[in-house]
C-alpha positions as CSV (number, residue, x, y, z in Angstrom):
1,M,0.1,0.1,0.0
2,A,1.6,3.3,-0.9
3,G,2.2,5.6,1.9
4,E,0.2,8.9,1.9
5,G,1.7,12.3,2.6
6,N,3.7,15.0,0.7
7,D,6.2,14.2,-2.0
8,P,9.7,14.6,-0.8
9,M,10.5,16.5,-4.0
10,E,7.6,19.2,-3.6
11,V,8.8,19.5,0.0
12,D,12.4,20.4,-1.0
13,E,11.1,22.9,-3.7
14,E,9.2,24.6,-1.1
15,V,12.0,24.9,1.2
16,E,14.3,26.3,-1.7
17,A,11.6,28.6,-2.5
18,S,11.3,29.8,1.1
19,E,15.1,30.4,1.5
20,S,15.2,32.1,-2.0
21,A,12.4,34.6,-0.7
22,K,14.2,35.0,2.6
23,K,17.5,35.7,0.8
24,I,15.9,38.5,-1.4
25,F,14.0,40.0,1.6
26,E,17.2,40.2,3.5
27,D,19.2,41.7,0.4
28,L,16.5,44.4,-0.2
29,L,16.5,45.4,3.4
30,D,20.2,45.6,3.6
31,K,20.0,47.6,0.2
32,A,17.5,50.1,2.0
33,L,19.7,50.3,5.0
34,S,22.7,51.6,3.1
35,L,20.5,54.1,1.2
36,E,19.6,55.9,4.5
37,A,22.9,57.8,4.9
38,S,23.1,58.8,1.2
39,D,19.7,59.4,-0.1
40,V,16.5,59.5,2.5
41,S,13.8,59.5,-0.3
42,K,15.2,56.6,-2.3
43,A,15.6,54.7,1.1
44,K,12.1,55.4,1.8
45,E,11.0,54.1,-1.6
46,A,13.0,51.0,-1.0
47,Y,11.5,50.2,2.1
48,K,7.9,50.7,0.7
49,A,8.8,48.5,-2.2
50,I,9.6,45.7,0.3
51,I,6.4,46.4,2.4
52,F,4.0,46.2,-0.6
53,K,6.0,43.5,-2.7
54,Q,3.3,41.0,-3.8
55,D,5.4,38.5,-6.0
56,L,7.3,36.8,-3.1
57,E,5.9,34.9,-0.2
58,D,6.3,36.3,3.3
59,P,4.8,34.0,5.9
60,N,3.4,35.9,8.7
61,A,4.5,39.2,7.1
62,K,7.9,38.9,8.9
63,Y,10.1,40.8,6.7
64,R,7.3,43.4,5.8
65,E,6.8,44.0,9.5
66,K,10.7,44.6,9.7
67,A,10.6,47.0,6.9
68,I,7.8,48.9,8.3
69,Y,9.6,49.3,11.9
70,A,12.7,50.3,9.9
71,L,10.9,52.8,7.7
72,G,9.3,54.5,11.0
73,D,12.6,54.6,12.9
74,L,14.1,56.4,9.7
75,L,11.1,58.9,9.6
76,V,11.7,59.5,13.3
77,A,15.4,60.1,13.0
78,K,14.9,62.5,9.9
79,K,12.2,64.2,12.0
80,L,9.3,63.7,9.5
81,P,6.2,63.2,11.5
82,Q,3.7,63.6,8.8
83,D,5.3,61.1,6.8
84,I,4.6,58.5,9.6
85,S,0.9,59.5,10.0
86,T,0.7,59.0,6.1
87,L,2.4,55.8,6.4
88,S,-0.2,54.3,8.9
89,K,-3.0,55.2,6.1
90,D,-1.0,53.6,3.3
91,L,-0.8,50.4,5.2
92,R,-4.2,49.9,5.7
93,P,-4.8,47.9,2.4
94,L,-2.1,45.5,3.8
95,F,-3.8,45.0,7.2
96,A,-6.7,43.3,5.5
97,D,-4.3,40.3,4.7
98,L,-2.4,40.5,8.3
99,P,-3.9,38.8,11.5
100,K,-5.6,41.4,13.8
101,A,-2.8,40.9,16.6
102,K,-0.1,41.9,14.3
103,T,-2.2,44.9,12.8
104,A,-2.9,46.2,16.4
105,K,1.1,45.8,17.2
106,I,2.1,47.7,14.1
107,V,-0.6,50.5,14.5
108,R,0.3,51.2,18.3
109,H,4.1,51.0,17.2
110,L,3.6,53.7,14.7
111,I,1.7,55.9,17.2
112,D,4.4,55.4,19.7
113,L,7.2,56.5,16.8
114,L,5.1,59.5,16.1
115,A,5.3,60.5,19.9
116,K,9.0,60.4,19.8
117,T,9.2,63.3,17.5
118,E,9.1,66.9,19.1
119,G,6.1,69.0,18.8
120,S,3.7,66.4,17.3
121,Q,1.0,66.3,19.8
122,A,-1.7,67.8,17.5
123,L,-0.6,65.3,14.8
124,Q,-0.8,62.4,17.2
125,I,-4.2,63.4,18.2
126,E,-5.4,63.7,14.6
127,M,-3.6,60.2,13.8
128,C,-5.3,58.6,16.8
129,K,-8.8,60.0,15.8
130,D,-8.4,58.7,12.2
131,C,-7.3,55.4,13.3
132,I,-10.3,55.4,15.7
133,E,-12.6,55.9,12.8
134,W,-11.0,53.1,10.8
135,C,-11.3,50.8,13.5
136,K,-14.9,51.5,13.9
137,G,-15.5,50.8,10.1
138,E,-13.7,47.6,10.4
139,K,-15.0,46.6,13.7
140,R,-11.6,46.2,15.4
141,T,-12.8,46.8,19.0
142,F,-9.6,45.7,20.6
143,L,-7.3,48.1,18.9
144,R,-9.9,51.0,19.0
145,H,-10.1,50.7,22.9
146,R,-6.2,50.8,23.0
147,V,-6.0,53.8,20.6
148,E,-8.7,55.7,22.6
149,T,-6.7,55.2,25.7
150,K,-3.8,56.6,24.1
151,L,-6.0,59.7,23.0
152,A,-7.2,60.2,26.3
153,G,-3.6,60.4,27.5
154,L,-2.8,62.9,24.8
155,Y,-5.7,65.0,25.7
156,L,-4.2,65.2,29.1
157,V,-0.9,66.4,27.9
158,E,-2.6,69.2,25.7
159,L,-4.6,70.1,28.9
160,K,-7.9,69.2,27.3
161,Y,-9.2,67.8,30.7
162,Q,-12.9,67.7,29.8
163,D,-12.3,65.9,26.4
164,S,-10.3,63.3,28.2
165,L,-12.8,62.7,31.0
166,E,-15.6,62.3,28.4
167,L,-13.6,59.8,26.4
168,L,-12.4,58.0,29.7
169,T,-16.1,57.5,31.0
170,K,-17.1,56.1,27.6
171,L,-14.3,53.9,27.6
172,L,-14.6,52.5,31.1
173,T,-18.2,51.4,30.3
174,E,-17.2,49.4,27.3
175,V,-14.0,48.0,28.7
176,K,-15.6,46.9,32.0
177,K,-18.1,44.8,30.1
178,L,-15.1,43.1,28.5
179,D,-13.5,42.7,31.7
180,D,-10.0,43.4,30.2
181,K,-8.3,44.2,33.5
182,L,-4.8,45.2,32.0
183,L,-6.4,47.8,30.1
184,L,-8.6,49.0,32.8
185,V,-5.5,49.7,34.9
186,E,-4.1,52.0,32.1
187,I,-7.5,53.8,31.9
188,H,-7.7,54.3,35.7
189,N,-4.2,55.6,35.7
190,I,-4.9,58.2,33.0
191,E,-8.2,58.9,34.9
192,C,-6.3,59.7,38.3
193,R,-3.9,62.0,36.5
194,V,-6.7,63.9,34.8
195,H,-8.6,64.4,38.3
196,Y,-5.2,65.3,40.1
197,A,-4.6,68.0,37.3
198,V,-8.1,69.5,38.0
199,Q,-7.6,69.5,41.7
200,N,-10.3,66.8,42.2
201,M,-8.4,64.8,44.9
202,P,-11.4,62.4,46.1
203,K,-11.9,61.1,42.5
204,A,-8.1,61.0,41.9
205,K,-7.9,58.7,44.8
206,A,-11.0,56.7,43.8
207,A,-9.4,56.2,40.3
208,L,-6.1,55.0,41.9
209,T,-7.9,52.6,44.3
210,A,-9.7,51.1,41.2
211,A,-6.2,50.8,39.3
212,K,-4.8,49.0,42.3
213,T,-7.8,46.6,42.6
214,N,-7.6,45.5,39.0
215,A,-3.7,45.3,39.2
216,N,-4.0,43.0,42.2
217,A,-6.3,40.6,40.1
218,I,-3.7,40.0,37.3
219,H,0.0,39.7,36.7
220,C,0.9,43.4,36.3
221,P,3.8,44.3,34.2
222,P,6.6,46.0,36.1
223,L,6.3,49.3,34.4
224,L,2.7,49.5,34.9
225,Q,3.1,48.6,38.4
226,A,6.0,51.5,38.8
227,E,3.3,53.9,37.2
228,I,0.9,52.9,39.9
229,D,3.4,53.4,42.7
230,L,4.5,56.7,41.3
231,L,0.9,57.8,41.2
232,S,0.4,56.6,44.8
233,G,3.4,58.5,45.9
234,I,2.1,61.9,44.2
235,V,-1.1,61.6,46.0
236,S,0.4,60.7,49.4
237,A,2.5,63.9,48.9
238,R,-0.6,65.9,47.9
239,E,-1.9,64.8,51.5
240,K,1.3,65.8,53.2
241,D,2.2,62.3,53.8
242,H,5.6,62.6,52.6
243,R,7.2,59.7,54.5
244,T,4.6,57.3,52.6
245,A,5.1,59.0,49.4
246,F,9.0,58.5,49.7
247,S,8.4,54.9,50.0
248,Y,6.2,54.7,46.8
249,F,8.4,56.7,44.7
250,Y,11.4,54.6,45.8
251,E,9.5,51.4,44.6
252,A,8.8,53.3,41.4
253,F,12.3,54.3,41.0
254,E,13.8,50.7,41.4
255,A,11.5,49.3,38.8
256,Y,12.3,52.0,36.3
257,H,16.0,51.7,37.1
258,Q,15.7,48.0,36.6
259,T,14.1,48.4,33.2
260,N,16.3,51.2,32.0
261,S,13.7,53.6,31.8
262,T,15.9,56.6,32.1
263,T,13.7,59.3,32.0
264,K,11.1,57.9,34.4
265,A,13.7,56.6,36.6
266,R,15.1,60.5,36.7
267,T,11.4,61.7,37.4
268,A,10.9,59.2,40.4
269,M,14.5,60.2,41.9
270,K,13.3,63.8,41.6
271,Y,10.2,63.1,43.6
272,M,12.3,61.1,46.2
273,L,14.4,64.0,46.8
274,L,11.3,66.2,47.0
275,S,9.8,64.0,49.6
276,K,12.9,64.3,51.7
277,I,12.9,68.2,51.3
278,M,9.2,68.4,52.3
279,S,10.0,66.2,55.4
280,N,12.4,68.5,56.6
281,L,15.2,66.0,56.0
282,P,17.2,68.0,53.4
283,K,20.6,66.1,54.5
284,D,19.2,62.7,53.3
285,T,19.2,64.0,49.7
286,T,22.9,63.8,49.6
287,S,23.1,60.2,50.3
288,I,20.4,59.4,47.5
289,I,22.3,61.3,44.9
290,S,25.6,59.9,45.7
291,S,24.3,56.4,45.8
292,K,25.6,53.9,43.0
293,S,22.2,53.9,41.3
294,G,21.5,57.7,42.0
295,L,24.9,58.8,40.4
296,Q,23.6,57.5,37.0
297,Y,20.8,60.1,36.7
298,V,22.8,63.3,37.8
299,G,21.9,66.2,35.6
300,P,20.4,69.6,35.6
301,E,17.1,68.4,37.2
302,I,18.8,66.5,40.0
303,D,21.3,69.4,40.5
304,A,18.3,71.8,40.9
305,M,16.6,69.6,43.6
306,A,20.0,69.4,45.6
307,A,20.3,73.1,45.5
308,V,16.8,73.3,46.8
309,A,17.8,70.9,49.6
310,S,21.0,73.0,50.3
311,A,18.8,76.4,50.6
312,H,16.2,74.5,52.8
313,E,18.8,73.4,55.2
314,A,20.2,76.9,55.4
315,R,16.8,78.1,56.2
316,S,17.6,81.1,53.9
317,L,14.5,82.5,52.2
318,K,16.8,84.7,49.9
319,K,18.9,81.8,48.9
320,F,15.7,79.7,48.3
321,E,14.2,82.2,46.0
322,A,17.5,82.6,44.3
323,V,17.5,78.7,43.7
324,L,14.0,78.9,42.3
325,E,14.9,81.5,40.1
326,Q,18.1,80.0,38.8
327,H,16.6,76.7,38.2
328,K,13.3,78.2,37.0
329,H,13.2,75.8,33.8
330,Q,13.8,72.6,35.6
331,L,11.6,73.2,38.6
332,S,8.6,74.9,36.9
333,E,8.0,72.7,34.2
334,D,6.8,70.0,36.5
335,P,3.5,70.9,38.1
336,I,3.8,68.5,41.0
337,I,7.4,69.9,42.1
338,Q,6.1,73.5,41.4
339,F,3.2,73.1,43.8
340,H,5.1,71.6,46.5
341,L,8.1,74.3,46.4
342,S,5.5,76.9,46.3
343,D,4.0,75.7,49.5
344,L,7.6,75.3,51.0
345,N,8.4,78.7,50.0
346,E,5.3,80.2,51.9
347,T,6.2,78.1,55.0
348,L,9.9,79.3,55.0
349,L,8.5,83.0,54.6
350,E,6.2,82.5,57.6
351,Q,8.9,81.0,59.8
352,N,11.3,83.9,58.7
353,I,8.8,86.5,59.6
354,L,8.0,85.0,63.1
355,R,11.7,84.8,63.9
356,I,12.0,88.4,63.0
357,L,9.0,89.5,65.0
358,E,10.1,87.8,68.3
359,P,11.8,90.7,70.0
360,F,9.2,93.5,68.8
361,S,5.8,94.4,70.1
362,R,5.6,97.4,67.7
363,V,7.4,97.6,64.6
364,E,7.3,99.5,61.3
365,I,6.4,97.5,58.3
366,T,9.0,98.8,56.0
367,H,11.8,97.6,58.9
368,V,10.4,94.2,58.5
369,A,10.4,94.3,54.7
370,E,14.1,95.4,55.0
371,L,15.1,92.7,57.6
372,I,13.5,89.9,55.6
373,E,15.0,91.6,52.3
374,L,11.5,91.4,50.4
375,P,9.2,94.1,48.7
376,L,7.2,96.0,51.0
377,T,3.8,95.0,49.2
378,R,4.7,91.4,49.4
379,T,5.5,91.6,53.1
380,Q,2.4,93.7,53.9
381,A,0.2,91.0,52.1
382,K,1.9,88.2,54.0
383,L,1.4,89.8,57.2
384,S,-2.3,90.4,56.5
385,E,-2.7,86.7,55.6
386,M,-0.8,85.5,58.6
387,I,-2.9,87.7,60.9
388,L,-6.2,86.5,59.1
389,D,-5.1,82.8,59.4
390,Q,-4.3,83.3,63.0
391,K,-0.7,82.3,62.6
392,L,0.3,85.7,63.9
393,N,-1.4,87.5,66.9
394,G,-1.3,91.0,66.0
395,T,-2.7,93.9,63.8
396,L,-1.7,96.2,61.0
397,D,-2.1,100.0,61.6
398,Q,-1.6,100.9,58.0
399,G,-2.4,104.6,58.6
400,I,1.2,104.9,60.2
401,G,2.6,101.8,58.7
402,V,3.1,99.8,61.8
403,L,2.7,96.3,62.9
404,I,1.4,95.7,66.7
405,V,2.1,92.2,67.9
406,F,0.1,91.3,70.7
407,D,1.5,89.2,73.6
408,Q,0.4,85.5,73.7
409,E,-2.4,85.3,76.4
410,Q,-2.0,82.6,78.9
411,V,-5.5,81.0,79.2
412,S,-6.1,79.3,82.5
413,S,-7.5,75.8,81.9
414,T,-9.4,75.6,85.2
415,Y,-12.7,76.5,83.3
416,D,-12.1,73.9,80.7
417,N,-11.2,71.2,83.0
418,S,-14.4,72.1,85.1
419,L,-16.8,71.9,82.2
420,K,-15.3,68.7,81.2
421,T,-15.9,67.2,84.7
422,I,-19.6,68.5,84.5
423,K,-19.8,66.9,81.0
424,N,-18.5,63.5,82.2
425,T,-20.9,63.3,85.2
426,S,-23.9,64.1,83.4
427,E,-23.1,61.7,80.3
428,K,-24.1,58.2,82.2
429,P,-26.8,58.6,84.8
430,G,-26.0,56.3,87.7
431,S,-22.2,56.1,86.9
432,G,-20.9,59.6,87.9
433,V,-23.9,60.9,89.7
434,L,-24.4,60.1,93.5
435,R,-28.1,59.0,94.1
436,F,-29.5,59.2,97.7
437,S,-32.2,57.0,98.9
438,R,-35.0,58.0,101.4
């Protein structure tokens, strides 16, 4: 009986054809790569020829995918963001023949490549919107959800908080039905950032709690867990729990450091230094910066935080404000650091004013301004604020430009103690009140 199966000759021919196609694709990729340095336009055409080549078999679109990524990297290197957006549209006929998972991977990779080009936020938003409309037409829900998540993050960067929240609300409703917990974690992280940006702390905490709940139910990727830790630290710092915030920032820093995410690791390190400064432990910043892992991230941003720590340790308001002005670019571009340093600046100012006023019961406002080395208008405004907040016991006589400081009254605790005793005896009848029988 003749054995069934493929003819060995046919199998050999298929293997030879496959090897031949592989050799041709590799030669074409090498040729395109060599053209990058000499002629960018010819290199682009060479890559496109590989991507849309129909006369050669390419199982799983392996070489076409390589060509797409290589072309994308070339466009990023030559700063051609518009060409990346056009490429994503040109590839759509090819996507019909590719597996959906590979299509999603390529589209997301092109969006990430576009994000690497400077000043392309508007183009990224336009590209995401265009991809979403295409996904709706092709009924690719999985990809649409991820592109919409990316779009919500872009809205946050562009300060379009209302647009971001509306998109996130719609997304959450759909994704919860699918129970895609990994995507839910990403959505809740963005939601937390948006609510934090609009100063809605209760909703920011609720979104962060939801992210943690979903993350605990799955194996959360290290970078995503690091983002949750970073957000937890930011929220804790806002609630003035700087010790807890430091531990969260440290966990995030370790994760980013181990995965070689340099930019994010440097940000986490900045927040670690901020936590130590806000905890009145500026000396501890030196050991963090000089540690083995810390030395890798030393740069202008870390130097700025070190200068802030030095000024805070000296308790010098003038030095502190000089550092804020000197490192304005590094310290003001991050709203989280700007908020906490502004708060610290006001605290230092109040401490300096109270120290200066200690020997006085009546002093001219101009003299206080000279001693603290600040403009008269700011000094006067700060004194008024401190009196209204009951941080300073005194009054301003603006007619003659004098601050009158009152002595701290020593209130006897006898009356308070008496009232507490009466209250305690009347709360539980029978326990504290004596009862007399006839």
